[in-house]
C-alpha positions in Angstrom: 1.6 7.9 -12.0 5.1 9.1 -12.5 7.7 9.7 -9.8 9.4 13.0 -9.1 12.5 11.7 -10.8 10.5 11.1 -14.0 8.9 14.5 -14.4 10.1 16.8 -17.2 9.3 20.5 -17.1 10.3 23.8 -18.7 11.2 26.8 -16.7 10.7 30.4 -17.9 13.0 32.6 -15.9 11.5 36.0 -16.7 8.0 35.0 -15.5 9.2 32.6 -12.8 6.8 30.0 -14.2 7.0 26.4 -15.4 5.1 24.2 -17.8 5.0 20.5 -17.9 6.5 18.6 -20.9 4.3 17.6 -23.8 5.0 15.3 -26.7 5.2 16.4 -30.3 3.3 14.7 -33.1 6.5 13.3 -34.5 7.0 11.2 -31.4 4.0 9.0 -32.2 5.9 6.4 -34.5 8.3 5.7 -31.6 5.5 5.3 -29.2 3.7 2.9 -31.5 6.9 0.8 -31.8 7.1 0.6 -28.0 3.4 -0.4 -27.7 3.9 -3.1 -30.4 6.7 -4.6 -28.3 4.5 -4.8 -25.2 1.8 -6.4 -27.3 4.1 -9.0 -28.8 6.1 -10.1 -25.7 3.4 -11.8 -23.6 5.1 -14.2 -21.2 8.4 -12.4 -21.3 10.2 -11.0 -18.2 9.4 -7.4 -17.3 13.1 -6.4 -17.5 13.5 -7.7 -21.0 10.2 -6.1 -22.1 11.4 -2.8 -20.8 14.8 -3.0 -22.4 13.2 -3.8 -25.8 10.8 -0.8 -25.4 13.7 1.4 -24.5 15.3 0.5 -27.7 12.2 1.4 -29.6 12.1 4.8 -27.9 15.8 5.5 -28.5 15.0 8.3 -30.9 13.3 10.4 -28.3 14.9 12.7 -25.8 16.4 10.5 -23.0 14.6 12.3 -20.2 11.3 11.2 -21.7 12.0 7.5 -22.1 11.7 6.3 -18.5 8.5 8.2 -18.0 7.0 6.5 -21.0 8.2 3.1 -19.9 6.5 3.7 -16.5 3.2 4.5 -18.2 3.4 1.4 -20.4 4.1 -0.7 -17.3 1.1 0.8 -15.6 -1.2 -0.2 -18.5 0.3 -3.7 -18.8 -0.7 -6.7 -16.5 2.0 -8.9 -15.0 2.0 -12.2 -13.2 4.3 -13.4 -10.4 4.3 -15.9 -7.5 1.9 -14.4 -4.9 1.9 -17.1 -2.3 4.6 -15.4 -0.2 6.8 -18.5 0.0 9.3 -17.6 -2.7 11.9 -16.6 -0.1 11.5 -20.0 1.6 12.0 -21.7 -1.7 15.2 -19.8 -2.3 16.5 -20.9 1.1 15.6 -24.5 0.2 17.6 -24.3 -3.0 20.6 -22.7 -1.3 20.6 -25.4 1.4 20.6 -28.1 -1.2 23.4 -26.4 -3.1 25.6 -25.8 0.0 27.2 -29.3 0.1 28.4 -28.8 -3.5 29.7 -25.2 -3.0 31.1 -23.7 -5.1 28.5 -25.0 -7.7 30.1 -23.9 -11.0 28.8 -26.5 -13.4 25.7 -25.1 -15.2 24.3 -28.5 -15.9 24.5 -29.4 -12.2 22.8 -26.2 -11.2 19.9 -26.9 -13.6 19.6 -30.4 -12.2 19.5 -29.1 -8.7 16.7 -26.6 -9.6 14.7 -29.3 -11.2 15.1 -31.5 -8.2 14.2 -28.9 -5.6 11.7 -26.7 -7.5 10.6 -29.0 -10.3 11.7 -26.5 -12.9 14.7 -24.8 -14.5 14.6 -25.8 -18.1 17.0 -23.1 -19.5 20.4 -21.9 -18.4 19.4 -18.2 -18.7 16.3 -18.9 -16.7 18.0 -19.9 -13.4 17.9 -16.5 -11.8 14.4 -15.8 -13.0 13.1 -19.0 -11.4 14.8 -18.2 -8.1 13.7 -14.6 -8.0 10.3 -14.7 -9.8 8.7 -12.5 -7.2 11.1 -9.6 -7.9 9.6 -7.0 -10.3 12.4 -7.4 -12.8 11.3 -11.0 -13.3 7.5 -10.6 -13.4 6.0 -12.1 -16.5 4.0 -9.9 -18.9 0.5 -11.4 -18.8 -1.5 -9.0 -21.1 -1.4 -5.6 -22.8 -4.7 -3.9 -23.9 -5.2 -4.3 -27.6 -6.8 -0.9 -28.2 -4.1 1.1 -26.5 -2.7 3.5 -29.2 0.2 5.9 -29.6 -2.2 8.8 -29.3 -3.5 7.5 -26.0 0.0 7.0 -24.7 0.9 10.6 -25.7 -2.2 11.9 -23.9 -1.3 9.9 -20.8 2.2 11.2 -20.8 1.1 14.9 -21.1 -1.3 14.5 -18.3 1.1 12.5 -16.1 3.8 15.2 -16.4 1.3 17.9 -15.4 0.2 15.7 -12.4 3.8 15.1 -11.3 4.3 18.9 -10.8 1.4 19.0 -8.3 3.2 16.6 -6.0 4.9 19.8 -4.6 2.1 22.3 -4.8 1.8 24.8 -1.9 -1.4 26.4 -3.1 -3.8 25.7 -5.9 -6.6 28.0 -7.2 -9.3 26.8 -9.6 -11.7 29.2 -11.3 -14.8 27.2 -12.2 -17.9 28.0 -14.3 -20.5 25.6 -15.7 -19.0 22.4 -14.2 -19.0 23.7 -10.6 -20.7 20.5 -9.2 -18.2 18.2 -11.1 -15.3 20.0 -9.4 -16.9 19.8 -6.0 -17.6 16.1 -6.4 -14.0 15.3 -7.3 -12.5 17.6 -4.7 -14.4 15.6 -2.1 -13.3 12.3 -3.6 -9.7 13.4 -3.7 -9.9 14.3 0.1 -8.5 17.7 -0.5 -8.7 20.7 1.9 -10.4 23.5 0.1 -12.7 26.5 0.4 -15.1 28.0 -2.2 -15.6 31.7 -3.0 -18.5 33.0 -5.2 -17.5 35.3 -8.0 -19.4 37.5 -10.3 -21.0 36.0 -13.4 -21.9 32.7 -11.9 -18.3 31.6 -11.4 -16.5 30.2 -8.3 -13.0 30.1 -7.0 -11.7 27.0 -5.3 -8.7 27.5 -3.0 -6.8 24.4 -2.1 -4.1 24.2 0.5 -1.2 22.1 -0.7 0.8 19.4 1.1 3.8 21.7 1.6 1.8 24.3 3.5 -0.5 22.1 5.6 0.8 18.6 5.9 4.6 19.2 5.9 5.5 18.0 2.4 3.3 14.8 2.6 3.8 13.0 -0.7 0.4 11.2 -0.4 -1.4 14.5 -0.4 0.4 15.6 -3.5 -0.7 12.4 -5.2 -4.3 13.3 -4.2 -3.8 16.6 -6.0 -2.6 14.7 -9.1 -5.7 12.5 -9.0 -7.8 15.6 -8.8 -6.2 17.1 -11.9 -7.1 14.0 -13.9 -10.8 14.7 -13.0 -10.5 18.4 -13.5 -9.4 18.2 -17.1 -12.8 16.5 -17.9 -14.7 19.6 -16.8 -15.6 22.6 -18.9 -14.9 26.3 -18.3 -12.0 26.1 -15.8 -8.6 27.5 -15.1 -6.0 26.3 -12.6 -3.0 28.1 -11.1 -0.7 26.3 -8.8 2.3 27.5 -6.8 5.0 24.8 -6.9 8.1 24.4 -4.6 10.3 22.0 -6.6 13.0 21.8 -3.9 13.2 22.7 -0.3 14.5 26.3 0.0 13.6 27.3 -3.5 11.1 30.1 -4.1 7.7 29.0 -5.5 7.1 29.0 -9.3 3.7 29.2 -10.9 2.1 26.5 -13.0 -1.1 27.4 -15.0 -3.4 25.2 -17.1 -7.0 25.5 -18.3 -9.6 23.7 -20.2 -8.3 24.9 -23.6 -4.9 23.1 -23.2 -6.3 19.9 -24.6 -5.5 17.5 -21.7 -7.4 14.2 -21.8 -8.2 11.7 -19.1 -10.0 8.4 -18.7 -11.0 9.0 -15.1 -14.3 7.0 -14.4 -17.5 8.6 -13.3 -17.3 9.7 -9.6 -18.5 7.5 -6.9 -21.8 8.5 -5.4 -20.4 9.0 -1.9 -17.1 10.4 -0.6 -16.8 8.1 2.4 -18.1 4.9 4.0 -20.0 7.0 6.6 -22.0 8.7 3.9 -22.6 5.6 1.9 -23.7 3.6 5.0 -26.1 6.4 6.1 -27.6 6.7 2.7 -28.1 3.0 2.3 -29.9 2.7 5.7 -32.1 5.7 4.9 -33.0 4.6 1.5 -34.5 6.9 -1.2 -37.5 7.8 0.9 -38.4 7.4 4.6 -41.2 8.8 6.6 -42.2 11.3 3.9 -38.5 12.4 3.5 -36.5 12.2 0.3 -32.7 12.2 0.3 -30.7 14.0 -2.3 -26.9 14.2 -2.7 -25.2 17.7 -2.7 -28.4 19.3 -3.9 -27.8 22.8 -2.5 -25.3 25.6 -2.6 -25.5 27.7 0.6 -24.4 31.3 0.2 -22.4 32.8 3.1 -21.3 36.1 1.6 -18.1 35.9 -0.4 -18.0 32.1 0.1 -20.4 29.1 -0.2 -21.0 25.8 1.5 -22.2 22.7 -0.4 -23.7 20.3 2.2 -23.4 16.6 1.8 -27.1 15.9 1.8 -30.5 17.6 1.5 -33.6 16.0 2.9 -36.9 17.2 1.4 -40.3 16.4 3.1 -43.6 16.1 1.3 -44.9 19.1 3.2 -42.1 21.3 1.7 -39.6 21.2 4.7 -36.0 21.0 3.6 -33.1 20.2 5.8 -29.4 20.2 4.9 -26.9 17.8 6.5 -23.2 18.4 6.6 -20.9 15.6 7.9 -17.6 16.9 9.4 -15.1 14.0 9.3 -11.5 13.6 10.3 -9.2 16.5 9.2 -6.6 18.7 10.7 -7.8 20.8 13.7 -7.2 24.0 11.7 -9.3 22.8 8.8 -12.2 21.7 11.1 -12.1 25.0 12.9 -12.3 26.9 9.6 -15.2 24.6 8.5 -17.2 25.3 11.7 -16.6 29.0 11.2 -18.1 28.8 7.7 -21.1 26.8 9.0 -21.6 29.4 11.7 -22.2 31.9 8.9 -25.0 29.9 7.3 -28.3 31.7 8.0 -31.9 31.1 7.1 -31.4 27.4 6.4 -32.4 24.3 8.3 -29.0 22.7 8.9 -27.8 19.6 10.8 -24.1 19.4 11.6 -22.9 15.8 12.1 -19.6 15.8 14.0 -17.2 13.8 16.2 -17.6 14.0 20.0 -14.4 16.0 20.5 -15.8 18.9 18.5 -19.4 18.7 19.6 -19.3 21.7 22.1 -17.8 24.0 19.5 -20.4 22.9 17.0 -23.2 23.5 19.4 -22.3 27.2 19.6 -23.1 27.6 15.9 -26.8 27.8 16.3 -27.6 24.7 14.2 -28.8 21.3 15.1 -25.9 19.0 16.1 -25.7 15.3 15.6 -22.8 13.6 17.4 -21.5 10.4 15.9 -18.6 8.0 16.5 -18.3 5.4 13.7 -21.5 6.1 11.8 -24.7 8.1 11.7 -27.6 6.3 13.3 -31.1 6.8 11.9 -32.5 6.9 15.5 -30.4 10.0 16.0 -31.1 11.5 12.6 -34.9 11.1 12.2 -35.9 13.0 15.4 -33.8 16.0 14.3 -35.4 16.0 10.9 -38.9 15.9 12.4 -38.0 18.7 14.8 -37.7 21.1 11.8 -41.2 20.1 10.7 -42.6 21.0 14.1 -40.9 24.3 14.0 -42.3 25.0 10.5 -45.8 24.1 11.8 
């Protein structure tokens, strides 16, 4: 991903909106030249590879070059000493050189390196040998052969859009046919959100941004950026974000949708959002005691909003029970979550929650399962069976 310093955007004053920078088709030859350099310089220092690639990109606008170099570096693989003893080796060299200070003879310096480190074959390699663990001196190990200029351009366009979301205060996503895809990645990105049902089978996701909830937490902005990479793979969506580019500035709007042509290589989502869910599902298995487990298999209507529980358990006799696991979040978010769960009616629901919130959860009128580090089957199974007895 790019840094804030590497993002490029265009501001439209009359509408108080911004759009992220996108490359034109005539930039592709320069991108291919830079890619060819990375492909041909295996074994070379990172600094020299970057400098050569900068030369290949010299025809582009200067504000785009460093972002492209960063993306190429992210795709490339580098090697460097990882044992953690490089600093001790430097001290060893300096201690051996101290009696000869000032050591001005290049040949004597090379001989000292060979004697202490066992290497130092070239005069211009001296610093690289001493500081091989510094990023500038990492050695290019490999570059993917199939990486094309078109792919780099797509990565650049998406990365610039992602970088704007680092400073989002509020994000709204209108979703249609790929509603479940968006729910899945919103969970995986660990974003705070609520869902509203709209007419025509559409839904509105409302996300609280890092500026509004977590006091300008950069890590949360990065989670937004990761979510966008998954969102662009969906169909029938539109996103509008409010961005505060600098403290004290008024928000500007940033809008993208599925027709803008962004591309992403985000892999298929993990089956579970957290280790707690994964561990519980593994212990339960696909079937147990006549119960079958399904992941996010229901959408519970609570008026203008909806709840998508983590699991649905279906018994052979037709009993269905939803399980919602409330994990660690801000107190405000958990309180809002419990308020939503309290509006769920006519559904068998188990709320799994931490001990500190158990009393508030008990007032919701649903079955409560208290857990600390994980959900135990000896606690879960009796609660499932209790709904069967009620049904009988």
